[in-house]
matplotlib code that plots the C-alpha trace (Angstrom):
import matplotlib.pyplot as plt

x = [99.8, 102.7, 105.6, 105.6, 107.6, 108.9, 111.2, 113.1, 113.5, 114.2, 114.0, 117.1, 117.4, 113.7, 113.0, 110.3, 109.3, 106.8, 104.6, 102.1, 98.4, 96.7, 95.2, 93.5, 95.0, 97.2, 96.0, 98.2, 97.4, 99.0, 101.3, 102.4, 103.2, 105.2, 107.1, 108.2, 109.1, 111.5, 114.9, 116.2, 114.1, 112.4, 113.3, 113.4, 111.7, 110.5, 107.1, 105.5, 103.9, 101.1, 100.0, 96.4, 93.9, 92.7, 89.0, 89.5, 89.3, 91.7, 94.2, 97.1, 97.3, 96.1, 99.1, 98.3, 100.7, 101.6, 103.9, 106.3, 104.0, 101.1, 99.1, 98.3, 99.2, 97.4, 100.3, 104.1, 106.0, 109.2, 107.4, 104.9, 108.0, 109.3, 105.8, 105.5, 109.1, 107.5, 104.5, 106.1, 108.6, 105.6, 103.5, 106.3, 104.6, 106.5, 103.7, 101.4, 98.4, 98.9, 96.0, 96.2, 94.1, 95.0, 93.7, 95.0, 98.6, 100.0, 103.5, 106.1, 109.4, 111.7, 114.7, 118.1, 116.4, 114.4, 110.4, 107.9, 104.8, 102.0, 101.0, 97.8, 96.8, 98.5, 95.5, 95.9, 92.5, 92.5, 89.9, 92.2, 95.3, 93.4, 93.6, 92.0, 90.7, 90.3, 93.5, 95.6, 97.6, 100.2, 101.2, 100.0, 99.9, 102.0, 103.5, 105.7, 107.6, 106.6, 108.5, 106.2, 107.2, 106.8, 107.1, 105.3, 103.3, 100.5, 99.8, 98.4, 100.0, 98.1, 98.8, 99.3, 102.5, 103.9, 106.9, 109.2, 111.6, 114.9, 118.7, 120.1, 118.5, 121.5, 121.2, 117.5, 117.3, 114.7, 114.5, 113.3, 111.6, 109.5, 107.6, 106.4, 105.0, 103.6, 101.7, 100.3, 96.8, 96.8, 96.9, 94.1, 95.2, 99.1, 101.3, 104.7, 107.2, 109.7, 112.6, 113.8, 116.7, 116.7, 119.7, 118.8, 115.3, 115.4, 117.2, 116.2, 117.5, 115.2, 115.1, 111.8, 110.2, 107.6, 104.5, 104.6, 108.0, 110.3, 113.4, 113.8, 116.2, 113.8, 110.2, 108.5, 105.3, 107.6, 109.5, 106.6, 104.9, 108.4, 108.3, 104.7, 105.1, 108.4, 106.8, 103.8, 106.1, 107.6, 111.2, 111.3, 109.6, 107.3, 110.1, 113.2, 115.6, 115.0, 117.7, 117.2, 119.9, 119.5, 120.0, 117.8, 114.2, 112.8, 109.8, 107.4, 104.0, 102.5, 99.8, 96.9, 97.7, 99.2, 102.5, 105.0, 107.8, 110.9, 113.4, 115.2, 114.2, 116.6, 116.3, 118.1, 116.9, 114.5, 113.4, 111.1, 110.4, 108.3, 105.4, 105.5, 108.8, 106.8, 104.0, 103.8, 105.5, 103.6]
y = [72.7, 70.5, 73.0, 76.4, 79.5, 82.0, 85.1, 86.0, 89.7, 91.9, 95.5, 96.2, 92.4, 91.9, 89.3, 87.7, 84.7, 86.1, 83.9, 84.8, 83.5, 86.0, 83.1, 81.7, 78.1, 77.8, 76.4, 76.6, 75.4, 77.1, 74.1, 75.0, 78.5, 77.5, 74.8, 77.0, 79.7, 77.5, 78.8, 75.1, 73.0, 75.6, 78.5, 80.7, 84.5, 86.9, 87.0, 84.8, 86.8, 85.8, 88.1, 87.7, 89.4, 92.8, 92.8, 96.6, 97.2, 100.3, 98.4, 96.7, 93.7, 92.4, 91.4, 88.8, 88.7, 85.5, 85.3, 82.3, 80.9, 81.0, 83.7, 86.8, 90.1, 93.3, 95.4, 95.1, 98.3, 96.6, 94.0, 96.3, 98.2, 95.0, 94.0, 97.7, 97.2, 93.8, 95.4, 98.8, 96.4, 94.5, 97.9, 100.0, 102.8, 104.6, 104.1, 100.9, 100.7, 97.8, 96.3, 94.7, 93.7, 97.4, 99.0, 100.5, 101.8, 104.1, 103.4, 105.4, 104.7, 107.5, 106.5, 104.8, 101.7, 103.7, 103.5, 105.5, 103.8, 105.9, 103.4, 105.2, 106.9, 106.0, 105.1, 105.7, 105.4, 102.3, 100.0, 100.6, 99.2, 97.0, 97.1, 95.2, 98.0, 101.8, 103.7, 106.7, 105.1, 107.8, 106.4, 103.1, 101.2, 97.9, 95.3, 92.6, 90.4, 92.8, 95.7, 98.4, 100.3, 104.1, 106.1, 103.2, 104.5, 102.1, 102.9, 101.1, 101.6, 98.7, 96.3, 96.9, 98.4, 99.0, 101.4, 101.6, 104.8, 103.5, 104.9, 102.1, 99.8, 97.1, 96.9, 95.4, 91.4, 91.6, 87.7, 87.5, 90.9, 90.7, 87.5, 88.5, 91.9, 90.4, 87.9, 90.2, 90.3, 94.0, 93.1, 90.6, 90.4, 90.3, 93.2, 94.1, 95.5, 98.1, 99.7, 103.3, 105.1, 109.2, 109.7, 113.4, 115.1, 114.0, 110.7, 107.4, 104.0, 101.3, 97.4, 95.3, 91.8, 91.1, 89.5, 86.0, 86.4, 87.3, 89.6, 90.8, 93.3, 95.9, 96.5, 99.0, 99.3, 99.4, 102.3, 104.3, 103.5, 104.3, 107.9, 108.3, 107.3, 109.5, 112.5, 112.0, 111.9, 115.4, 113.6, 113.9, 116.0, 114.4, 113.5, 111.1, 109.0, 105.5, 103.2, 99.7, 96.5, 96.1, 100.1, 103.2, 104.5, 107.6, 108.2, 111.1, 111.6, 114.1, 116.7, 114.6, 111.8, 109.5, 107.9, 107.7, 105.4, 105.4, 103.0, 100.5, 97.1, 94.1, 90.9, 87.9, 85.0, 83.2, 79.5, 76.7, 74.3, 70.9, 71.1, 67.5, 67.8, 70.1, 67.5, 65.8, 62.2, 59.4]
z = [90.6, 91.4, 90.6, 92.0, 90.5, 93.2, 93.1, 96.5, 97.2, 100.3, 101.6, 103.9, 104.6, 105.4, 103.0, 101.0, 99.1, 96.4, 94.3, 91.5, 91.7, 89.8, 87.6, 90.5, 90.7, 93.6, 96.7, 99.7, 103.1, 106.5, 106.9, 103.4, 104.0, 107.5, 105.4, 102.5, 105.0, 107.0, 106.8, 107.2, 104.9, 103.0, 100.9, 103.9, 104.5, 107.0, 105.0, 102.2, 99.8, 97.4, 94.6, 93.6, 91.2, 92.7, 93.9, 93.4, 89.6, 90.1, 92.0, 90.0, 92.2, 95.5, 97.8, 100.4, 103.5, 105.3, 108.5, 108.5, 111.1, 108.8, 110.2, 107.8, 108.1, 107.2, 105.9, 105.0, 103.8, 102.7, 100.8, 99.2, 97.6, 96.3, 94.8, 93.4, 91.5, 90.0, 89.0, 87.5, 85.5, 84.3, 83.2, 82.3, 84.8, 87.5, 89.9, 91.0, 93.2, 95.6, 97.4, 100.8, 103.9, 105.1, 101.9, 98.8, 98.7, 96.1, 95.2, 93.2, 91.7, 92.3, 90.3, 91.6, 93.0, 95.6, 95.9, 98.2, 99.3, 100.9, 104.0, 104.5, 107.9, 111.3, 113.6, 117.6, 118.9, 121.6, 119.4, 116.2, 117.6, 118.9, 122.8, 125.4, 127.0, 126.7, 127.3, 126.2, 123.5, 123.9, 127.2, 127.7, 130.9, 130.5, 132.8, 132.1, 134.5, 137.2, 135.5, 134.6, 131.5, 130.7, 127.6, 125.5, 122.5, 120.4, 116.8, 113.8, 110.6, 108.7, 111.7, 115.4, 116.8, 120.3, 120.7, 123.5, 123.6, 125.3, 126.0, 123.8, 121.8, 121.6, 125.4, 125.0, 124.6, 122.0, 121.5, 125.3, 125.4, 122.3, 122.3, 125.9, 124.6, 121.4, 123.2, 126.1, 126.7, 126.2, 122.6, 121.5, 118.1, 119.2, 118.4, 116.7, 119.0, 118.5, 120.6, 119.5, 120.6, 119.5, 117.9, 116.7, 116.0, 112.5, 113.0, 114.9, 115.5, 115.9, 116.4, 115.7, 117.0, 114.0, 115.0, 113.9, 112.5, 115.3, 115.0, 111.3, 109.8, 108.9, 109.2, 106.9, 108.9, 111.9, 111.0, 110.4, 113.7, 115.1, 113.5, 114.2, 118.0, 118.6, 117.1, 119.5, 122.2, 121.1, 120.7, 116.8, 113.9, 111.4, 109.1, 110.0, 108.8, 110.6, 111.1, 111.0, 111.3, 107.6, 106.7, 106.5, 105.5, 105.1, 107.0, 106.4, 108.6, 106.1, 107.1, 105.9, 108.7, 106.0, 106.6, 103.2, 103.4, 100.9, 100.4, 98.3, 97.0, 95.9, 94.1, 95.8, 93.7, 91.4, 91.1, 90.7, 93.5, 93.7, 96.3, 96.5, 98.5, 101.1, 101.7, 104.8, 104.8, 106.3]

ax = plt.figure().add_subplot(projection="3d")
ax.plot(x, y, z, "-o")
ax.set_aspect("equal")
plt.show()
């Protein structure tokens, strides 16, 4: 395949290049993904999404998630809403079932451009994050550059997250702080990093450093992790608005342990590119 059709979408500024490989004809290397995700020489995105035929016959589609560095991620809430909106437009239904490496995600259209996704259960055991050693994930022991952080909670919502409660998220140098936490030996699979500020028991301000992507304007699974973490700390209830750099998501930590995320989607543009333009030049 020399040409590739794509659609560029975003959820609250968390942006994605989405390509359809449900016919199984597309071959993309890690280097291809990195080149296409580059904001200077490629299309540019926070995550590169490939739609594939779902192994589970009940699912509408399998969503493979690549970070800009070519690594894969198990879950992406904002991308799931975007993909769900595409599937619903195809089927004419108000619901969709998206399969990911993290499991099957139920999605629903709520009208007025809003979509909800059941992100599945929030996992808190140290082995589920995973952490390098056994400890209480509600108060993990983490030392960076000689500074020992407090009020730190680890949670897995399809992928690993570590949440820091701070007085003011804008005072945190996330570009320096984020990568040091992401690659800390405590997290053998690396981690997403959220800093959160409690505005009220039902409103949280959050900024995020995404594993393999860096600072992004929004992160759906991160917003879920933030709500679960602050509820575990007793700082919020189980439902809250999470205010991100790109806008707000409504997060509900349900009684069954699953986390429901609700927010908007948007299409930026569609296009066709020549893959030969992205091949290494000798």
